[in-house]
VEXDREN-2710 file (C-alpha; in Angstrom, 1 decimal):
% VEXDREN-2710
k/r/px/py/pz
1/MET/104.5/87.1/77.9
2/GLN/104.1/87.6/81.6
3/LEU/102.1/90.3/83.0
4/VAL/101.2/91.5/86.5
5/VAL/97.4/91.2/87.2
6/GLY/96.8/91.6/90.9
7/ARG/99.4/91.8/94.1
8/ILE/97.2/90.1/97.5
9/GLY/96.9/92.6/100.3
10/ARG/96.0/91.1/104.1
11/ALA/93.7/88.2/104.9
12/HIS/89.9/88.2/105.2
13/GLY/88.6/86.4/108.1
14/ILE/89.3/82.7/109.1
15/LYS/88.8/80.9/105.8
16/GLY/92.2/81.4/104.1
17/GLU/90.3/84.6/101.6
18/VAL/92.5/87.3/100.7
19/THR/91.5/91.2/99.1
20/VAL/93.6/91.4/96.3
21/GLU/94.5/94.9/94.3
22/VAL/93.6/94.3/91.2
23/ARG/96.1/95.8/88.5
24/THR/94.3/94.4/85.0
25/ASP/91.3/95.6/83.5
26/GLU/90.1/92.1/82.5
27/PRO/89.9/91.1/86.4
28/GLU/86.8/88.7/85.2
29/LEU/89.1/87.1/82.6
30/ARG/92.6/86.6/84.4
31/LEU/91.5/86.4/88.2
32/GLY/88.5/84.0/87.8
33/PRO/88.0/80.5/89.7
34/GLY/90.9/78.1/87.9
35/ALA/92.9/80.8/86.8
36/VAL/96.2/79.2/87.6
37/LEU/98.7/82.3/88.2
38/ALA/102.5/82.9/88.8
39/THR/103.8/84.5/91.3
40/ASP/106.6/86.9/92.6
41/PRO/108.4/85.6/94.9
42/ALA/108.3/82.6/92.5
43/ALA/108.4/80.1/95.4
44/THR/104.8/81.2/96.9
45/GLY/103.7/79.5/94.1
46/PRO/101.9/79.1/91.5
47/LEU/98.2/79.5/93.1
48/THR/95.1/78.4/91.6
49/ILE/92.2/80.3/91.9
50/GLU/89.4/78.3/94.0
51/SER/86.9/81.1/94.6
52/GLY/86.6/84.8/94.2
53/ARG/84.3/87.6/95.0
54/VAL/83.8/91.5/95.7
55/HIS/83.1/92.8/99.0
56/SER/82.6/96.4/100.0
57/GLY/84.5/96.8/96.3
58/ARG/87.4/94.6/97.2
59/LEU/88.1/91.7/95.1
60/MET/88.8/88.5/97.4
61/LEU/89.8/85.4/96.3
62/ARG/90.1/82.3/97.5
63/PHE/93.3/79.5/96.9
64/ALA/93.2/76.3/96.6
65/GLY/95.5/74.5/99.5
66/VAL/94.9/77.9/101.5
67/ARG/92.7/76.8/104.3
68/ASP/93.6/79.6/107.4
69/ARG/94.4/82.8/108.3
70/THR/98.1/81.8/108.6
71/GLY/98.2/80.5/105.5
72/ALA/96.3/83.6/103.7
73/GLU/98.8/85.6/105.7
74/ALA/101.7/84.4/104.2
75/LEU/100.7/85.2/101.1
76/ARG/100.7/89.1/101.7
77/ASN/102.4/91.6/99.2
78/THR/102.7/88.5/96.9
79/LEU/102.3/89.4/92.7
80/LEU/99.3/87.5/91.4
81/ILE/101.2/87.3/87.0
82/ALA/99.2/85.8/84.0
83/GLU/100.5/84.4/81.0
84/VAL/99.8/86.6/78.2
85/ASP/99.7/86.2/74.2
86/PRO/102.3/88.7/73.2
87/GLU/100.2/89.6/70.2
88/GLU/97.4/90.7/72.3
89/LEU/97.6/94.5/73.4
90/PRO/94.8/96.6/74.8
91/GLU/91.8/97.6/73.2
92/ASP/92.1/101.7/74.2
93/GLU/94.5/103.2/72.4
94/ASP/95.4/105.1/75.4
95/GLU/96.2/101.8/77.4
96/PHE/99.2/99.9/78.1
97/TYR/100.9/97.2/79.4
98/ASP/104.0/97.1/81.4
99/HIS/106.6/95.6/79.4
100/GLN/105.7/98.1/76.4
101/LEU/106.3/100.7/78.5
102/MET/109.6/99.6/80.2
103/ASP/113.2/100.8/78.8
104/LEU/111.0/103.7/76.9
105/ASP/113.4/106.8/76.7
106/VAL/112.1/109.5/78.5
107/VAL/112.2/113.2/76.9
108/THR/110.7/116.6/77.2
109/GLN/108.4/118.2/74.5
110/ASP/111.6/120.1/73.0
111/GLY/113.8/117.1/73.0
112/THR/115.9/117.2/75.8
113/GLU/116.8/113.7/77.6
114/VAL/115.5/112.9/80.7
115/GLY/116.8/109.3/81.0
116/ARG/115.2/105.8/80.9
117/ILE/112.0/103.7/82.7
118/THR/113.3/101.2/84.4
119/GLU/110.4/100.8/86.8
120/ILE/106.6/101.1/86.8
121/SER/105.1/102.1/90.2
122/HIS/101.3/100.8/90.5
123/LEU/99.7/103.4/93.5
124/PRO/96.6/103.7/94.5
125/SER/95.9/106.7/93.0
126/GLN/98.1/106.7/90.0
127/ASP/101.0/104.6/88.4
128/LEU/104.6/106.0/88.2
129/PHE/107.7/106.0/86.2
130/ILE/110.7/105.4/87.8
131/VAL/113.3/107.0/85.7
132/GLU/117.2/106.1/85.9
133/ARG/118.6/109.4/84.6
134/PRO/122.0/109.7/82.7
135/ASP/123.9/110.0/86.0
136/GLY/122.5/107.1/87.1
137/SER/120.0/109.2/89.8
138/GLU/116.2/109.1/89.5
139/VAL/113.4/110.7/89.2
140/MET/109.6/109.6/89.7
141/ILE/106.9/111.0/86.7
142/PRO/102.9/110.9/87.5
143/PHE/101.7/108.4/84.5
144/VAL/99.2/111.4/83.9
145/GLU/98.0/112.7/80.9
146/GLU/98.8/116.3/82.4
147/ILE/101.9/115.1/82.5
148/VAL/102.8/112.4/79.8
149/VAL/101.9/113.8/77.1
150/GLU/102.8/111.0/74.2
151/ILE/104.1/107.5/74.3
152/ASP/105.3/106.2/71.0
153/LEU/106.0/102.5/71.0
154/GLU/107.6/102.8/67.2
155/GLU/110.5/105.5/67.9
156/GLN/110.8/103.9/71.6
157/LYS/109.7/107.1/74.1
158/ALA/107.8/108.4/76.3
159/VAL/107.3/112.8/75.8
160/ILE/106.2/114.2/79.4
161/ASP/105.6/118.0/80.1
162/PRO/107.0/118.0/83.3
163/PRO/105.2/120.9/85.5
164/PRO/108.3/123.5/87.6
165/GLY/110.9/121.1/89.7
166/LEU/109.4/118.0/88.8
167/ILE/112.7/117.0/86.5
168/ASP/114.8/120.1/87.9
169/ASP/117.8/119.3/89.4
170/ARG/117.9/120.5/93.5
171/ALA/120.9/122.2/92.2
172/GLU/119.8/123.9/89.1
173/ILE/116.5/124.9/91.7
174/ALA/118.9/126.6/94.0
175/SER/121.3/128.3/91.6
176/ALA/118.0/130.2/90.1
177/ARG/116.3/131.2/93.6
178/ASP/119.9/132.6/94.8
179/ALA/120.1/134.7/91.2
180/ALA/116.6/135.7/91.4
181/GLU/117.0/137.2/94.7
182/GLU/120.5/138.3/93.8
183/GLU/118.4/140.8/91.3
184/GLY/116.0/141.7/93.9
185/ALA/118.4/142.8/96.4
END
């Protein structure tokens, strides 16, 4: 099984070093010297980590064969992918790999169908579920415990308690606003 463990950022300096946005809880294991990583896009890799260090709170890596800033800059936005044993699960019960969450059905606490997780977007502040609704539209749901109240892998569902307006259709919001205005008139 393959797992995204990082995304290459900008070049740092002139000797081929790059910044890396870490997407694993085990960077010392998955992003250590000698690790060979697949890439997305695939044509960029595989990449072998030659050295790494932390500078101002950011991980810096140098890959074998990348010796200058031009080569490093060509790697920008490349996803780094590690092979992981399919039986290996996160140690914390509240942590999940992306592949565990993909295609889960999303429902509200009262059982109302919202849609299906089709993508997980990793942002600096939080992760987002991209959920395809039954009508083909998409809604973004922040993966925070205040909103995503339960992940049930056995039932293949994510239960959410969305704040008003998060998943409501614009037409529903507009008609509710119009109804409220008529009552107030």
